[in-house]
C-alpha positions as CSV (number, residue, x, y, z in Angstrom):
1,M,46.7,76.1,143.1
2,K,48.8,77.3,140.1
3,R,46.2,75.8,137.5
4,F,44.0,78.3,138.2
5,A,45.7,80.6,136.7
6,L,46.0,78.9,133.3
7,F,42.1,78.1,133.4
8,A,41.3,81.8,133.8
9,A,42.4,83.1,130.6
10,C,41.2,80.2,128.6
11,L,38.0,79.0,129.9
12,P,34.6,80.5,130.6
13,A,34.0,81.2,134.1
14,M,31.6,78.4,134.5
15,A,34.7,75.7,134.1
16,L,36.4,77.5,136.9
17,A,34.3,75.4,139.1
18,Q,35.5,72.1,137.7
19,P,39.1,71.3,139.5
20,A,37.4,69.9,142.4
21,D,35.8,67.3,140.1
22,E,39.4,65.9,138.6
23,E,40.2,64.0,141.5
24,A,36.8,62.2,141.5
25,L,37.9,61.9,137.4
26,M,40.9,60.4,137.9
27,R,39.9,57.8,141.1
28,A,37.2,56.5,138.3
29,T,39.8,56.7,135.1
30,L,42.4,55.0,137.3
31,T,40.6,52.2,139.0
32,E,39.8,51.2,135.5
33,L,43.0,51.4,134.3
34,N,45.0,49.8,137.1
35,L,42.9,46.5,136.1
36,Q,44.0,46.9,132.4
37,S,47.4,47.5,134.0
38,F,47.1,44.3,135.7
39,E,45.8,42.1,133.0
40,T,48.7,43.1,130.5
41,G,51.5,43.7,132.9
42,T,52.0,47.5,131.3
43,E,51.6,50.9,132.2
44,Y,48.7,53.4,131.1
45,C,49.2,56.9,130.7
46,G,47.3,60.1,129.4
47,Y,46.2,63.5,130.7
48,V,43.5,65.3,132.2
49,G,42.0,68.8,131.6
50,F,39.2,71.0,129.6
51,N,38.0,70.5,125.9
52,D,37.2,73.4,124.2
53,A,33.6,73.5,125.8
54,G,35.1,73.9,129.1
55,E,34.4,70.3,130.3
56,L,36.8,68.5,132.4
57,I,37.9,65.2,130.4
58,A,40.7,62.7,130.6
59,S,42.1,61.8,127.3
60,P,42.2,58.4,126.2
61,P,45.2,56.3,127.8
62,T,48.1,55.0,125.9
63,A,49.5,51.8,126.5
64,G,53.3,51.7,127.9
65,D,55.5,49.0,128.8
66,E,56.2,47.2,131.9
67,S,58.0,50.4,133.9
68,S,57.2,53.3,131.9
69,C,54.8,55.2,129.4
70,L,54.6,58.0,127.4
71,S,51.2,59.2,126.4
72,D,50.1,60.7,122.7
73,D,49.2,64.4,122.4
74,P,45.7,64.8,123.6
75,T,44.3,66.2,120.6
76,E,40.8,66.8,122.6
77,I,42.3,68.6,125.7
78,A,42.7,72.4,124.9
79,V,43.8,73.2,128.4
80,I,46.3,70.3,130.1
81,T,45.8,70.2,133.9
82,A,47.6,67.1,134.6
83,S,49.6,63.7,133.4
84,Y,48.0,60.4,134.6
85,H,49.2,57.4,134.5
86,T,49.4,53.7,136.6
87,H,52.3,51.6,137.6
88,G,51.5,48.4,136.1
89,D,50.9,45.4,138.0
90,F,52.7,44.1,141.0
91,S,56.3,43.1,140.8
92,T,59.2,42.6,143.3
93,E,61.5,43.8,140.7
94,Y,59.9,47.3,140.9
95,S,59.4,49.8,143.4
96,S,56.1,50.8,142.3
97,E,54.1,52.1,145.7
98,T,55.0,55.9,145.1
99,P,56.1,58.0,142.3
100,S,59.5,58.1,141.0
101,G,61.6,61.2,140.8
102,A,61.4,60.5,137.1
103,D,57.5,61.2,137.6
104,M,58.0,64.2,139.0
105,E,60.7,65.5,136.7
106,G,58.4,64.7,133.5
107,D,55.7,66.3,135.2
108,E,57.7,69.3,135.8
109,E,59.1,69.7,132.4
110,E,55.7,69.9,131.0
111,G,54.5,72.3,133.5
112,I,51.6,70.7,135.0
113,D,50.6,68.2,138.0
114,G,50.4,64.6,137.7
115,W,48.2,61.6,139.2
116,V,49.6,58.2,139.7
117,A,48.0,54.7,140.5
118,T,49.6,52.1,142.1
119,P,49.2,48.7,141.9
120,G,48.5,48.4,145.7
121,G,45.6,50.6,144.8
122,R,47.1,54.0,146.1
123,L,46.2,57.2,144.2
124,W,49.4,59.7,144.3
125,Y,49.2,63.5,143.3
126,I,52.4,65.1,142.1
127,D,52.4,69.2,142.7
128,T,55.4,70.3,140.6
129,T,54.9,73.8,142.0
130,D,56.5,72.6,145.3
131,M,57.8,69.3,143.9
132,V,56.1,67.3,146.6
133,T,53.5,64.1,146.0
134,F,51.1,63.4,148.5
135,Q,48.8,60.0,148.9
136,I,45.0,60.9,147.7
137,C,44.3,57.4,149.3
138,G,45.9,54.7,150.4
139,I,46.2,50.7,150.1
140,G,43.0,49.5,148.4
141,C,41.1,52.7,147.4
142,L,42.0,52.0,143.8
143,A,41.6,48.6,142.1
144,Q,44.2,46.6,144.0
145,D,46.6,43.7,142.1
146,P,45.3,40.5,143.4
147,D,49.5,39.4,143.8
148,F,50.4,42.6,145.3
149,I,52.3,42.0,148.6
150,E,51.7,45.0,151.5
151,G,54.9,45.6,152.8
152,D,57.3,44.7,149.6
153,D,58.4,48.4,149.2
154,G,58.6,49.0,152.8
155,F,57.4,51.7,154.6
156,I,55.5,54.1,152.7
157,A,54.6,57.6,153.8
158,E,51.5,59.7,153.0
159,E,53.9,62.7,151.4
160,Y,57.3,62.9,149.7
161,T,59.4,65.8,148.4
162,Y,61.4,65.3,144.9
163,D,64.6,65.0,146.8
164,E,62.9,62.3,149.4
165,L,61.5,60.3,146.5
166,V,65.0,60.1,144.5
167,E,66.6,59.0,147.9
168,R,64.0,56.6,148.9
169,L,64.5,55.0,145.4
170,E,68.6,55.4,144.9
């Protein structure tokens, strides 16, 4: 993956084994933040990466609004590997069970990948090298909004290209 090249020049060799832990860190972080999103009706966002000691960490979350979030710059992360955010609480007004084209564009502009948690409890990974997103795990693998209605967003594939996402949400 592209992020290994970033790590090699910036971190001790022992840190190179840690990217495998990113998924576990994001599952734990986004499960907790999903619960907050459901209570407050807002999105939460932040970054994941390595601190100066070479430890994989998530930045403290920033609260957004009901349909967007702009994270604060993480002072504790020396090398950012990805963004993360929740999609807030369940609403029939938003298509929130997949990342959006804007989610992918934002990560691509920053030169990082991304993680997205949905009200249905899905976890998505955005790969900006190939501009694809895929489900790490499906409905209920993270905390799920009690008001979530399965099927409200129609059929959800396990993977989308950027173009497919944009077309799906038009």
